[in-house]
C-alpha positions as CSV (number, residue, x, y, z in Angstrom):
1,M,44.6,-52.7,-43.5
2,L,42.9,-54.0,-46.6
3,I,40.2,-52.1,-48.5
4,D,37.2,-54.1,-47.1
5,D,38.5,-53.7,-43.5
6,Y,39.0,-50.0,-44.0
7,V,35.6,-49.5,-45.6
8,A,33.9,-51.4,-42.7
9,E,35.7,-49.2,-40.2
10,L,34.7,-46.1,-42.0
11,D,31.1,-47.2,-42.2
12,G,31.0,-47.8,-38.5
13,A,32.6,-44.4,-37.7
14,L,29.9,-42.5,-39.6
15,S,26.4,-41.6,-38.5
16,G,23.7,-40.2,-40.7
17,P,20.9,-40.8,-43.2
18,H,21.2,-44.2,-44.7
19,G,21.2,-43.3,-48.4
20,P,23.8,-40.5,-48.3
21,K,26.0,-42.5,-45.9
22,R,25.9,-45.5,-48.2
23,D,26.8,-43.3,-51.2
24,L,29.8,-41.7,-49.4
25,V,31.1,-45.1,-48.3
26,V,30.7,-46.6,-51.8
27,E,32.4,-43.6,-53.3
28,A,35.4,-44.0,-50.9
29,R,35.5,-47.8,-51.7
30,D,35.5,-47.1,-55.4
31,S,38.3,-44.6,-55.1
32,L,40.4,-47.1,-53.1
33,I,39.7,-49.9,-55.5
34,D,40.8,-47.7,-58.5
35,T,44.0,-46.7,-56.7
36,A,44.7,-50.3,-55.8
37,D,44.0,-51.5,-59.4
38,A,46.5,-48.9,-60.7
39,L,49.1,-50.0,-58.2
40,E,48.6,-53.6,-59.0
41,A,48.9,-52.9,-62.7
42,G,52.2,-51.3,-61.8
43,G,53.5,-54.6,-60.5
44,L,52.5,-54.8,-56.8
45,E,50.8,-57.7,-55.2
46,R,47.1,-57.2,-54.6
47,A,47.3,-57.1,-50.8
48,E,50.3,-54.7,-50.9
49,A,48.5,-52.5,-53.4
50,E,45.4,-52.3,-51.2
51,R,47.4,-51.5,-48.1
52,L,49.2,-48.7,-50.0
53,A,46.0,-47.4,-51.4
54,V,44.5,-47.2,-47.9
55,A,47.6,-45.5,-46.5
56,E,47.4,-42.9,-49.3
57,F,43.7,-42.3,-48.7
58,G,44.3,-41.5,-45.0
59,A,43.4,-43.0,-41.7
60,V,39.8,-43.3,-40.8
61,H,40.0,-40.8,-37.9
62,E,41.4,-38.2,-40.4
63,V,38.9,-38.9,-43.2
64,A,35.7,-39.4,-41.2
65,P,35.2,-35.9,-39.9
66,G,34.8,-34.5,-43.5
67,Y,32.3,-37.2,-44.4
68,Q,30.5,-36.8,-41.1
69,A,30.1,-33.0,-41.7
70,E,28.5,-33.7,-45.0
71,L,26.1,-36.2,-43.4
72,T,25.2,-33.8,-40.7
73,A,24.4,-31.1,-43.2
74,V,22.3,-33.6,-45.2
75,A,20.2,-34.4,-42.1
76,G,19.7,-30.7,-41.3
77,R,18.7,-29.9,-44.9
78,R,16.1,-32.8,-44.9
79,L,14.6,-31.6,-41.6
80,G,14.6,-28.0,-42.9
81,V,12.7,-29.0,-46.0
82,L,10.2,-31.0,-44.0
83,L,9.5,-28.1,-41.6
84,F,9.4,-25.5,-44.4
85,I,6.8,-27.5,-46.2
86,S,4.8,-29.4,-43.6
87,V,4.3,-26.7,-41.0
88,P,2.6,-24.2,-43.4
89,I,0.5,-27.0,-44.9
90,T,-0.7,-28.0,-41.4
91,V,-1.6,-24.5,-40.5
92,A,-3.4,-23.9,-43.8
93,M,-5.3,-27.2,-43.5
94,W,-6.7,-26.4,-40.1
95,S,-7.5,-22.8,-41.1
96,V,-9.5,-24.1,-44.0
97,L,-11.3,-26.7,-42.0
98,W,-12.4,-24.2,-39.4
99,R,-13.8,-22.0,-42.1
100,L,-15.7,-24.9,-43.8
101,Y,-16.8,-26.5,-40.6
102,P,-17.1,-23.8,-38.0
103,G,-17.7,-24.7,-34.4
104,T,-21.0,-24.0,-32.6
105,D,-22.1,-20.5,-32.0
106,Q,-22.1,-21.2,-28.3
107,A,-18.4,-22.2,-28.4
108,W,-17.4,-18.9,-30.2
109,L,-19.5,-16.7,-28.0
110,S,-18.1,-18.2,-24.8
111,Q,-14.5,-17.8,-25.7
112,P,-12.4,-16.9,-22.6
113,W,-10.1,-13.9,-22.5
114,W,-7.0,-16.0,-23.2
115,Y,-8.3,-17.6,-26.5
116,A,-7.2,-14.9,-28.9
117,P,-3.7,-14.5,-27.4
118,A,-3.3,-18.3,-27.4
119,S,-4.4,-18.5,-31.0
120,R,-1.9,-15.8,-32.0
121,L,0.9,-17.5,-30.0
122,L,0.1,-20.8,-31.7
123,D,0.3,-19.2,-35.2
124,L,3.6,-17.5,-34.2
125,V,5.2,-20.8,-33.0
126,Q,4.1,-22.8,-36.0
127,L,5.1,-20.2,-38.6
128,G,8.3,-19.4,-36.8
129,T,9.3,-23.0,-36.8
130,G,8.6,-23.3,-40.5
131,L,10.5,-20.1,-41.3
132,Y,13.5,-21.2,-39.2
133,G,13.5,-24.5,-41.1
134,G,13.7,-22.6,-44.4
135,L,16.5,-20.4,-43.0
136,V,18.5,-23.5,-41.9
137,L,17.9,-25.1,-45.3
138,F,19.3,-22.1,-47.0
139,A,22.3,-21.9,-44.6
140,L,23.2,-25.5,-45.2
141,S,22.8,-25.4,-49.0
142,R,23.5,-22.1,-50.8
143,G,24.8,-20.4,-47.7
144,S,27.1,-23.2,-46.6
145,R,30.2,-21.3,-47.7
146,W,29.5,-18.7,-45.0
147,I,28.5,-21.2,-42.3
148,R,31.5,-22.2,-40.2
149,R,29.6,-24.6,-37.9
150,P,26.9,-26.5,-39.8
151,R,26.7,-28.9,-36.9
152,L,25.2,-26.1,-34.7
153,A,22.6,-25.2,-37.4
154,T,21.5,-28.8,-37.7
155,R,21.4,-29.3,-33.9
156,S,19.5,-26.1,-33.3
157,L,16.8,-27.3,-35.8
158,G,16.4,-30.6,-34.0
159,V,16.2,-28.8,-30.6
160,L,13.6,-26.4,-32.0
161,V,11.3,-29.2,-33.0
162,F,11.6,-30.8,-29.5
163,A,10.7,-27.5,-28.0
164,S,7.9,-26.4,-30.4
165,L,5.9,-29.6,-30.8
166,P,4.8,-29.8,-27.1
167,I,3.9,-26.1,-27.2
168,T,1.9,-26.5,-30.4
169,A,0.1,-29.6,-29.0
170,G,-0.6,-28.0,-25.7
171,L,-2.0,-24.8,-27.2
172,G,-4.1,-26.8,-29.6
173,M,-5.6,-28.9,-26.9
174,L,-6.2,-25.8,-24.7
175,M,-8.0,-24.0,-27.5
176,T,-10.1,-27.1,-28.3
177,Y,-11.0,-28.4,-24.9
178,G,-10.2,-25.5,-22.5
179,M,-13.5,-23.6,-23.0
180,D,-16.8,-24.2,-21.3
181,S,-18.2,-25.5,-24.6
182,P,-15.4,-27.5,-26.4
183,N,-14.8,-26.2,-29.9
184,T,-14.2,-29.5,-31.7
185,L,-14.6,-30.8,-35.2
186,H,-16.6,-34.0,-35.7
187,G,-16.7,-36.7,-38.3
188,L,-14.4,-37.3,-41.3
189,P,-12.8,-33.9,-41.5
190,S,-11.5,-34.2,-37.9
191,V,-10.2,-37.7,-38.4
192,V,-8.3,-36.8,-41.6
193,A,-6.9,-33.6,-40.2
194,N,-5.7,-35.3,-37.0
195,L,-4.2,-38.2,-39.0
196,V,-2.3,-35.8,-41.2
197,T,-1.1,-33.7,-38.3
198,S,0.0,-36.8,-36.3
199,A,1.9,-38.1,-39.3
200,M,3.7,-34.8,-39.8
201,W,4.6,-34.6,-36.2
202,A,5.9,-38.1,-36.2
203,I,8.2,-37.5,-39.2
204,Q,9.4,-34.2,-37.6
205,L,10.2,-36.0,-34.4
206,Y,12.1,-38.7,-36.3
207,G,14.1,-36.1,-38.2
208,A,14.8,-34.0,-35.1
209,T,16.0,-37.1,-33.1
210,R,18.4,-38.0,-35.9
211,C,19.7,-34.5,-36.1
212,V,20.3,-34.3,-32.4
213,R,21.9,-37.8,-32.3
214,I,24.2,-37.1,-35.2
215,T,25.4,-33.7,-33.9
216,R,25.9,-35.3,-30.4
217,T,28.2,-37.9,-32.1
218,S,30.0,-35.2,-34.0
219,L,30.6,-33.2,-30.8
220,T,31.9,-36.2,-29.0
221,E,34.4,-37.0,-31.8
222,A,35.5,-33.3,-31.9
223,R,36.3,-33.5,-28.2
Protein backbone atom coordinates (compact mmCIF):
# COMPACT_ATOMS: atom_id res chain seq x y z
CA MET A 1 0.00 0.00 0.00
CA LEU A 2 1.31 3.44 -0.96
CA ILE A 3 1.22 6.40 1.39
CA ASP A 4 -1.76 8.17 -0.20
CA ASP A 5 -3.83 4.97 -0.11
CA TYR A 6 -2.86 4.32 3.50
CA VAL A 7 -3.68 7.87 4.58
CA ALA A 8 -7.07 7.71 2.83
CA GLU A 9 -7.90 4.46 4.60
CA LEU A 10 -6.80 5.86 7.95
CA ASP A 11 -8.89 8.98 7.42
CA GLY A 12 -11.94 6.85 6.64
CA ALA A 13 -11.40 4.71 9.74
CA LEU A 14 -11.41 7.68 12.13
CA SER A 15 -14.37 9.63 13.46
CA GLY A 16 -14.20 12.85 15.40
CA PRO A 17 -13.93 16.65 15.32
CA HIS A 18 -12.77 17.76 11.89
CA GLY A 19 -9.80 19.89 12.95
CA PRO A 20 -8.11 17.45 15.34
CA LYS A 21 -8.83 14.56 12.97
CA ARG A 22 -7.20 16.41 10.09
CA ASP A 23 -4.17 17.23 12.25
CA LEU A 24 -3.71 13.59 13.26
CA VAL A 25 -3.99 12.36 9.68
CA VAL A 26 -1.57 15.03 8.42
CA GLU A 27 0.85 14.14 11.20
CA ALA A 28 0.71 10.46 10.20
CA ARG A 29 1.22 11.36 6.53
CA ASP A 30 4.21 13.58 7.31
CA SER A 31 5.78 10.80 9.37
CA LEU A 32 5.30 8.32 6.53
CA ILE A 33 6.73 10.71 3.96
CA ASP A 34 9.79 11.38 6.11
CA THR A 35 10.41 7.65 6.47
CA ALA A 36 9.89 7.05 2.76
CA ASP A 37 12.23 9.92 1.87
CA ALA A 38 14.94 8.44 4.08
CA LEU A 39 14.50 4.99 2.54
CA GLU A 40 14.53 6.44 -0.97
CA ALA A 41 17.74 8.31 -0.17
CA GLY A 42 19.17 4.97 0.88
CA GLY A 43 18.69 3.60 -2.62
CA LEU A 44 15.16 2.18 -2.75
CA GLU A 45 12.67 2.99 -5.49
CA ARG A 46 9.98 5.46 -4.41
CA ALA A 47 7.13 2.96 -4.54
CA GLU A 48 9.09 0.37 -2.60
CA ALA A 49 10.16 3.01 -0.06
CA GLU A 50 6.54 4.03 0.51
CA ARG A 51 5.38 0.43 0.90
CA LEU A 52 8.14 -0.25 3.43
CA ALA A 53 7.35 2.97 5.32
CA VAL A 54 3.70 1.95 5.54
CA ALA A 55 4.62 -1.54 6.72
CA GLU A 56 6.85 -0.10 9.45
CA PHE A 57 4.15 2.37 10.54
CA GLY A 58 1.62 -0.41 11.16
CA ALA A 59 -1.64 -1.59 9.69
CA VAL A 60 -4.60 0.76 9.88
CA HIS A 61 -6.52 -1.54 12.22
CA GLU A 62 -3.55 -1.46 14.59
CA VAL A 63 -2.91 2.28 14.47
CA ALA A 64 -6.47 3.61 14.30
CA PRO A 65 -7.58 2.75 17.87
CA GLY A 66 -4.92 5.01 19.39
CA TYR A 67 -5.87 7.90 17.14
CA GLN A 68 -9.57 7.28 17.74
CA ALA A 69 -9.08 7.35 21.51
CA GLU A 70 -7.51 10.79 21.22
CA LEU A 71 -10.34 12.07 19.02
CA THR A 72 -12.90 10.69 21.48
CA ALA A 73 -11.19 12.51 24.34
CA VAL A 74 -11.10 15.73 22.31
CA ALA A 75 -14.84 15.54 21.67
CA GLY A 76 -15.49 14.94 25.36
CA ARG A 77 -13.27 17.83 26.41
CA ARG A 78 -15.02 20.19 24.00
CA LEU A 79 -18.46 19.28 25.28
CA GLY A 80 -17.20 19.49 28.85
CA VAL A 81 -15.90 23.03 28.29
CA LEU A 82 -19.18 24.00 26.65
CA LEU A 83 -21.31 22.72 29.51
CA PHE A 84 -19.03 24.07 32.22
CA ILE A 85 -19.27 27.56 30.69
CA SER A 86 -22.65 27.78 28.98
CA VAL A 87 -24.89 26.26 31.66
CA PRO A 88 -23.88 28.65 34.47
CA ILE A 89 -24.11 31.57 32.02
CA THR A 90 -27.65 30.57 31.07
CA VAL A 91 -28.71 30.18 34.72
CA ALA A 92 -27.17 33.54 35.68
CA MET A 93 -28.74 35.27 32.69
CA TRP A 94 -32.27 34.19 33.56
CA SER A 95 -31.75 34.95 37.25
CA VAL A 96 -30.67 38.49 36.44
CA LEU A 97 -33.56 38.99 34.00
CA TRP A 98 -36.15 37.91 36.52
CA ARG A 99 -34.68 40.35 39.05
CA LEU A 100 -34.65 43.24 36.58
CA TYR A 101 -37.99 42.40 34.99
CA PRO A 102 -40.06 40.64 37.65
CA GLY A 103 -43.37 39.08 36.71
CA THR A 104 -46.69 40.49 37.79
CA ASP A 105 -47.66 40.46 41.44
CA GLN A 106 -50.61 38.27 40.58
CA ALA A 107 -48.31 35.66 39.04
CA TRP A 108 -46.12 35.50 42.14
CA LEU A 109 -49.04 35.50 44.57
CA SER A 110 -50.79 32.67 42.73
CA GLN A 111 -47.82 30.31 42.69
CA PRO A 112 -48.98 26.70 43.14
CA TRP A 113 -47.44 24.38 45.71
CA TRP A 114 -45.17 22.73 43.18
CA TYR A 115 -43.51 25.94 41.96
CA ALA A 116 -40.73 26.14 44.57
CA PRO A 117 -39.76 22.41 44.30
CA ALA A 118 -39.78 22.68 40.50
CA SER A 119 -37.57 25.76 40.66
CA ARG A 120 -35.08 24.02 42.96
CA LEU A 121 -35.08 20.92 40.76
CA LEU A 122 -34.41 23.05 37.68
CA ASP A 123 -31.45 24.70 39.39
CA LEU A 124 -30.08 21.33 40.51
CA VAL A 125 -30.37 19.79 37.04
CA GLN A 126 -28.69 22.75 35.35
CA LEU A 127 -25.91 23.26 37.84
CA GLY A 128 -25.34 19.50 38.12
CA THR A 129 -24.94 19.27 34.35
CA GLY A 130 -22.44 22.11 34.32
CA LEU A 131 -20.50 20.61 37.23
CA TYR A 132 -20.36 17.18 35.60
CA GLY A 133 -19.11 18.82 32.42
CA GLY A 134 -16.26 20.34 34.43
CA LEU A 135 -15.45 17.00 36.05
CA VAL A 136 -15.33 15.20 32.70
CA LEU A 137 -13.17 17.99 31.30
CA PHE A 138 -10.70 17.49 34.15
CA ALA A 139 -10.83 13.71 33.80
CA LEU A 140 -10.04 13.84 30.08
CA SER A 141 -7.24 16.39 30.43
CA ARG A 142 -5.18 16.48 33.63
CA GLY A 143 -6.80 13.37 35.03
CA SER A 144 -6.36 11.32 31.85
CA ARG A 145 -3.54 9.27 33.35
CA TRP A 146 -5.99 7.80 35.86
CA ILE A 147 -8.88 7.30 33.42
CA ARG A 148 -8.77 3.86 31.89
CA ARG A 149 -11.89 4.29 29.77
CA PRO A 150 -12.10 7.83 28.40
CA ARG A 151 -14.72 6.57 25.94
CA LEU A 152 -17.16 5.99 28.79
CA ALA A 153 -16.58 9.49 30.20
CA THR A 154 -17.23 11.06 26.81
CA ARG A 155 -20.30 8.93 26.19
CA SER A 156 -21.76 9.62 29.63
CA LEU A 157 -21.49 13.36 28.98
CA GLY A 158 -23.38 13.07 25.71
CA VAL A 159 -26.09 10.92 27.31
CA LEU A 160 -26.40 13.41 30.16
CA VAL A 161 -27.13 16.23 27.73
CA PHE A 162 -29.82 14.19 26.00
CA ALA A 163 -31.40 13.47 29.38
CA SER A 164 -31.06 16.90 30.97
CA LEU A 165 -32.22 19.17 28.16
CA PRO A 166 -35.78 17.77 27.97
CA ILE A 167 -36.05 18.01 31.75
CA THR A 168 -34.75 21.57 31.73
CA ALA A 169 -37.06 22.63 28.91
CA GLY A 170 -40.05 20.91 30.49
CA LEU A 171 -39.51 22.47 33.91
CA GLY A 172 -38.97 25.88 32.35
CA MET A 173 -42.20 25.66 30.38
CA LEU A 174 -44.07 24.38 33.42
CA MET A 175 -42.86 27.23 35.62
CA THR A 176 -43.65 29.81 32.95
CA TYR A 177 -47.05 28.65 31.68
CA GLY A 178 -48.26 26.15 34.26
CA MET A 179 -49.75 28.71 36.63
CA ASP A 180 -53.14 30.39 36.49
CA SER A 181 -51.40 33.67 35.60
CA PRO A 182 -48.48 32.88 33.25
CA ASN A 183 -45.21 34.31 34.59
CA THR A 184 -43.63 35.44 31.32
CA LEU A 185 -41.15 38.07 30.20
CA HIS A 186 -42.18 40.40 27.40
CA GLY A 187 -40.33 42.43 24.84
CA LEU A 188 -36.65 42.53 23.96
CA PRO A 189 -35.30 40.87 27.15
CA SER A 190 -37.39 37.77 26.52
CA VAL A 191 -36.40 37.58 22.84
CA VAL A 192 -32.68 37.92 23.56
CA ALA A 193 -32.73 35.46 26.45
CA ASN A 194 -34.62 32.84 24.47
CA LEU A 195 -32.33 33.25 21.46
CA VAL A 196 -29.23 32.82 23.61
CA THR A 197 -30.72 29.82 25.41
CA SER A 198 -31.80 28.17 22.16
CA ALA A 199 -28.35 28.69 20.65
CA MET A 200 -26.69 27.17 23.71
CA TRP A 201 -29.00 24.16 23.61
CA ALA A 202 -28.43 23.65 19.89
CA ILE A 203 -24.65 23.65 20.34
CA GLN A 204 -24.93 21.30 23.31
CA LEU A 205 -27.10 18.89 21.30
CA TYR A 206 -24.62 18.97 18.43
CA GLY A 207 -21.73 18.20 20.76
CA ALA A 208 -23.68 15.47 22.56
CA THR A 209 -24.68 13.84 19.26
CA ARG A 210 -21.06 13.79 18.14
CA CYS A 211 -19.89 12.31 21.44
CA VAL A 212 -22.48 9.54 21.36
CA ARG A 213 -21.80 8.78 17.69
CA ILE A 214 -18.03 8.67 18.17
CA THR A 215 -18.21 6.44 21.22
CA ARG A 216 -20.67 4.13 19.49
CA THR A 217 -18.19 3.77 16.63
CA SER A 218 -15.37 3.09 19.09
CA LEU A 219 -17.43 0.44 20.88
CA THR A 220 -18.27 -1.29 17.59
CA GLU A 221 -14.62 -1.39 16.59
CA ALA A 222 -13.60 -2.71 20.01
CA ARG A 223 -16.02 -5.60 19.60
